[in-house]
BANU-544377 format. One line per 10 residues: number of its first residue (from 1); for each residue x, y, z of N, C-alpha, C, O, CB. Coordinates in steps of 0.1 Angstrom, whole numbers, plus 2048, in hexadecimal, padded with zeros to 3 digits. Glycine has a CB too. Layout:
REM residues N
NUM = X Y Z X Y Z X Y Z X Y Z X Y Z; ...
//
This chain:
REM residues 119
1 = D6F 942 AB0 D71 947 AA3 D7F 943 A9E D89 944 AA6 D6F 956 AA3; D80 93E A92 D8C 939 A8C D94 945 A87 D8E 94D A80 D89 92F A81; DA1 946 A8A DA9 951 A85 DAF 94D A77 DB4 942 A76 DB4 954 A8F; DAE 956 A6E DB3 953 A60 DC1 959 A5F DC3 964 A64 DA9 959 A56; DC9 952 A58 DD6 957 A55 DD6 95D A47 DD5 956 A3D DE1 94B A56; DD7 96A A47 DD7 971 A3A DE4 977 A37 DEB 97D A3F DCC 97D A3B; DE8 975 A2A DF5 97A A25 DF3 989 A23 DE8 98E A20 DFA 974 A18; DFD 991 A25 DFC 9A0 A24 E04 9A4 A18 E0F 99F A15 E00 9A7 A31; E00 9AF A12 E08 9B6 A08 E0F 9C2 A0F E09 9C8 A18 DFF 9BB 9FC; E1B 9C4 A0A E22 9D0 A0F E26 9D9 A04 E29 9D4 9F9 E2F 9CB A17
11 = E26 9E6 A07 E2A 9EF 9FC E31 9FB A03 E2E 9FF A0E E1F 9F4 9F4; E3B A01 9FB E42 A0D 9FF E43 A16 9F3 E45 A11 9E8 E50 A09 A05; E42 A23 9F5 E42 A2D 9EB E4A A39 9F0 E47 A3E 9FA E34 A30 9E5; E53 A3D 9E8 E5A A4A 9EB E5B A52 9DF E5D A4D 9D4 E69 A47 9F0; E58 A5F 9E0 E57 A68 9D4 E5D A76 9D8 E5C A7A 9E4 E49 A69 9CF; E62 A7D 9CF E67 A8A 9D1 E65 A92 9C4 E66 A8D 9B9 E76 A8A 9D5; E62 A9F 9C6 E60 AA8 9BB E66 AB6 9BF E64 ABA 9CA E51 AA9 9B7; E6C ABC 9B5 E72 ACA 9B8 E70 AD2 9AB E73 ACE 9A0 E81 AC9 9BC; E6B ADF 9AD E69 AE8 9A3 E74 AF3 9A4 E75 AF9 9AE E5B AEE 9A3; E7B AF5 999 E85 AFF 998 E80 B0C 992 E7C B0C 986 E92 AFA 990
21 = E7F B17 999 E7B B24 994 E6D B24 98C E6C B2C 983 E85 B29 98B; E64 B1B 990 E57 B1A 98A E57 B16 97B E4C B16 975 E50 B28 98B; E62 B12 975 E62 B0D 968 E65 AFE 966 E5F AF8 95D E6C B15 960; E6F AF9 96D E73 AEB 96B E70 AE4 978 E73 AE8 983 E82 AEA 968; E69 AD8 976 E66 ACF 981 E6D AC2 97F E6B ABC 974 E57 ACE 984; E74 ABC 989 E79 AAF 988 E72 AA7 993 E6F AAB 99E E89 AAF 98B; E70 A9A 990 E69 A91 999 E6F A83 998 E73 A7F 98D E5A A91 996; E6E A7C 9A3 E73 A6E 9A3 E6A A66 9AD E66 A6C 9B7 E82 A6D 9A7; E68 A59 9AA E60 A51 9B3 E65 A43 9B3 E69 A3E 9A8 E51 A52 9AE; E65 A3C 9BE E68 A2E 9BF E5E A27 9C7 E5A A2B 9D2 E76 A2C 9C5
31 = E58 A1C 9C2 E4E A15 9C9 E52 A06 9C9 E57 A01 9BF E40 A16 9C2; E51 9FF 9D5 E54 9F1 9D6 E47 9EB 9DD E43 9EF 9E7 E61 9EF 9DF; E42 9E0 9D6 E37 9D9 9DB E3B 9CA 9DC E41 9C5 9D3 E2A 9DB 9D3; E36 9C4 9E7 E38 9B5 9E9 E2A 9AF 9E9 E22 9B2 9F1 E40 9B2 9F6; E28 9A6 9DF E1B 99F 9DE E1A 994 9E9 E23 991 9EF E19 99A 9D0; E0E 98F 9EA E0C 984 9F4 E14 978 9F0 E16 96F 9F8 DFD 980 9F4; E18 977 9E4 E21 96C 9DF E2F 96E 9E2 E37 965 9E0 E1F 96A 9D0; E33 97A 9E7 E41 97D 9EA E48 983 9DF E55 985 9E0 E47 971 9EF; E42 985 9D4 E49 98B 9C8 E49 99A 9C9 E3F 9A1 9CC E41 987 9BB; E55 9A0 9C7 E57 9AE 9C8 E55 9B5 9BB E59 9B0 9B0 E64 9B2 9CE
41 = E4E 9C0 9BB E4D 9C9 9AF E53 9D6 9B3 E4F 9DC 9BD E3E 9CA 9AA; E5D 9DB 9AB E63 9E8 9AD E62 9F1 9A1 E64 9ED 996 E72 9E6 9B0; E5D 9FD 9A4 E5B A07 999 E63 A13 99C E62 A19 9A7 E4C A0A 997; E6B A18 992 E72 A24 993 E6D A2D 988 E6C A29 97D E82 A22 992; E69 A3A 98C E64 A43 982 E6B A50 983 E6E A55 98F E55 A45 983; E6E A57 978 E75 A64 978 E6D A6D 96E E69 A69 964 E84 A63 974; E6C A7A 972 E65 A83 969 E6B A91 969 E72 A95 973 E57 A84 96D; E69 A98 95E E6D AA6 95D E62 AAD 956 E5C AA8 94C E7B AA7 955; E5F AB9 95A E55 AC1 954 E5A AD0 952 E62 AD4 95A E48 AC1 95B; E56 AD6 948 E5A AE4 945 E4D AEC 943 E45 AE9 93A E64 AE5 93A
51 = E4C AF7 94A E40 B00 948 E43 B0A 93D E4C B12 93E E3D B08 955; E3D B08 932 E3E B10 926 E38 B1E 928 E3D B28 923 E38 B0A 91A; E2E B1E 930 E27 B2B 934 E21 B28 942 E21 B1D 946 E1D B30 929; E1A B32 948 E13 B2F 954 E08 B25 953 E03 B1F 95C E0D B3C 95A; E03 B23 946 DF8 B1A 944 DFB B0D 93C DF3 B04 93C DED B21 93C; E07 B0C 937 E0B B00 92F E18 AFA 933 E22 B01 936 E0C B04 920; E17 AEC 934 E23 AE5 939 E25 AD9 930 E1C AD3 92C E21 AE0 948; E32 AD6 92D E36 ACA 926 E3E AC1 92F E46 AC7 937 E3E ACE 919; E3D AB4 92E E44 AAB 937 E48 A9E 931 E43 A9A 927 E3C AA9 944; E52 A98 938 E56 A8A 934 E58 A82 940 E5D A86 94A E64 A8B 92C
61 = E53 A75 93F E54 A6C 94A E59 A5F 945 E56 A5A 93B E46 A6A 951; E62 A59 94D E67 A4B 94A E65 A43 957 E68 A47 962 E76 A4C 946; E5F A37 955 E5D A2E 960 E61 A20 95C E5F A1B 951 E4E A2E 964; E67 A19 966 E6B A0B 963 E66 A02 96F E69 A06 97B E7B A0A 962; E60 9F7 96C E5A 9EE 976 E61 9E1 975 E61 9DB 96A E4B 9ED 976; E67 9DC 980 E6D 9CF 980 E65 9C6 98A E62 9C9 995 E7C 9D0 985; E61 9BA 985 E5A 9B0 98D E64 9A4 98E E69 99F 984 E4D 9AB 987; E66 9A0 99B E70 995 99D E6E 989 995 E77 983 990 E70 991 9AC; E61 985 993 E5E 978 98C E5E 97A 97D E5D 970 976 E51 973 991; E60 985 978 E60 988 969 E6E 98B 964 E76 990 96C E56 993 966
71 = E71 987 958 E7E 98A 952 E7E 998 94B E89 99D 948 E82 97F 949; E72 99D 947 E71 9A9 940 E6D 9B5 949 E64 9B4 950 E68 9A8 934; E74 9C0 948 E71 9CC 94F E67 9D4 947 E69 9D6 93A E7D 9D5 953; E5C 9D9 94D E53 9E2 946 E59 9F0 946 E5E 9F5 950 E45 9E2 94D; E58 9F7 93A E5E A04 939 E53 A0D 932 E4D A09 928 E6B A04 931; E51 A18 938 E47 A22 933 E4E A2F 931 E56 A34 939 E3B A23 93C; E4B A36 926 E50 A43 923 E43 A4C 91F E3B A47 917 E5A A44 917; E42 A57 926 E36 A60 924 E3B A6E 921 E43 A74 928 E2D A5F 930; E35 A73 916 E37 A81 913 E2A A88 914 E20 A83 90E E3D A83 904; E29 A93 91B E1C A99 91E E1C AA8 91C E26 AAF 91D E17 A96 92C
81 = E10 AAD 918 E0E ABC 916 E01 ABF 91D DF7 ABA 91A E0E AC0 907; E02 AC8 927 DF6 ACC 92F DF4 ADB 92D DFD AE3 92D DF8 AC8 93D; DE7 ADE 92D DE2 AEC 92C DD8 AEF 937 DCE AE7 938 DDD AF0 91E; DDA AF9 93F DD1 AFC 94A DCC B0A 948 DD3 B14 948 DD8 AFB 958; DBF B0B 947 DB8 B18 946 DAE B1A 951 DA2 B1B 94E DB2 B1A 938; DB3 B19 95D DAA B1A 969 DA1 B0E 96A DA6 B03 96E DA1 B27 967; D94 B0F 967 D8C B04 96A D8C AF9 95E D86 AEE 960 D7E B09 96B; D93 AFC 953 D94 AF3 948 DA2 AEE 947 DAB AF6 946 D8F AF9 93B; DA4 AE0 946 DB1 ADA 945 DB1 AD2 938 DA7 ACA 936 DB4 AD2 951; DBC AD2 931 DBE ACA 925 DCB AC3 926 DD5 AC9 92B DBD AD2 918
91 = DCB AB6 923 DD8 AAE 924 DD9 AA5 918 DCF A9E 914 DD8 AA6 931; DE5 AA4 912 DE8 A9B 908 DF4 A93 90C DFE A99 911 DEB AA2 8FA; DF4 A85 90B DFF A7D 90F E02 A73 904 DF8 A6D 8FF DFC A76 91D; E0E A71 901 E13 A66 8F8 E1A A5C 901 E24 A60 908 E1B A6B 8EC; E16 A50 901 E1C A45 90A E21 A3A 901 E1A A35 8F8 E12 A40 914; E2E A36 904 E34 A2B 8FD E38 A21 908 E3F A24 911 E41 A2F 8F5; E33 A15 906 E36 A0A 910 E3D 9FF 90A E3A 9FA 8FF E29 A06 916; E46 9F9 912 E4E 9ED 90E E4C 9E3 919 E4C 9E6 925 E5D 9F0 90C; E49 9D6 914 E47 9CB 91E E3C 9CE 928 E3E 9CC 934 E54 9C8 925; E31 9D4 923 E26 9D8 92C E21 9CC 934 E1F 9C1 92F E1A 9DE 924
101 = E20 9CE 941 E1C 9C2 94A E27 9B9 94C E25 9AD 950 E10 9BB 944; E34 9BD 949 E40 9B5 94A E3F 9A9 941 E44 99E 944 E42 9B1 959; E38 9AA 936 E37 9A0 92C E3F 9A3 920 E3E 9AE 91A E28 99E 928; E48 99A 91C E51 99D 910 E49 9A0 904 E3F 99A 901 E5A 991 90E; E4E 9AA 8FC E49 9AE 8EF E3A 9B3 8F0 E33 9B3 8E6 E49 9A2 8E6; E36 9B7 8FC E29 9BD 8FE E2B 9CC 8FE E2A 9D2 908 E22 9B8 90B; E2D 9D1 8F2 E30 9DF 8F0 E24 9E7 8EB E1C 9E1 8E4 E3D 9E1 8E7; E24 9F3 8ED E19 9FB 8E7 E1B A0A 8E9 E24 A0F 8F0 E0C 9F7 8EE; E13 A11 8E1 E13 A20 8E2 E04 A24 8E3 DFB A1E 8DE E1A A26 8D5; E02 A30 8EA DF5 A35 8EB DF5 A44 8EB DFF A4A 8F0 DED A30 8F7
111 = DEB A4B 8E7 DE9 A59 8E8 DDD A5B 8F0 DD2 A56 8ED DE8 A60 8DA; DDF A63 8FB DD4 A66 905 DD1 A75 904 DD9 A7D 906 DD8 A61 913; DC4 A78 902 DBF A86 902 DB5 A87 90D DAC A7F 90E DBA A8A 8F5; DB5 A92 915 DAB A94 91F DA8 AA3 920 DB1 AAB 91F DAF A8E 92C; D9B AA6 922 D97 AB3 926 D8E AB2 932 D85 AAA 932 D8F ABB 91A; D91 ABA 93C D89 AB9 948 D86 AC7 94E D8C AD1 949 D90 AB1 953; D7D AC7 957 D79 AD4 95D D78 AD2 96C D75 AC6 971 D6C ADA 957; D79 ADC 974 D78 ADC 982 D6F AE8 986 D70 AF2 980 D85 ADB 989; D68 AE6 991 D5F AF0 996 D63 AF5 9A3 D5D AFD 9A9 D50 AEB 997
//
């Protein structure tokens, strides 16, 4: 049987989250991936959330992705509002993206609405 030489992808992820007195949550995350081509992708993300009530939370997230082979960094900003009423969840997010996919001038905005249930 012939042995095949396969390139491998490598990835590392570290994340931390801390909630202060059940009202404010801070989070940070760093991910590094190396593709089979040897190109590194590094993402740093930071978030803060505030519990307006036991059922409603507002949050902000900022993420930046750098790809070695690209000159433009992708930047995402997210503002979210979530409501939890036990088995029913509602979420609204506004997302603003710059250089999406690490492509210059590939900017956009979106509004995301979701309602879900759990049993």
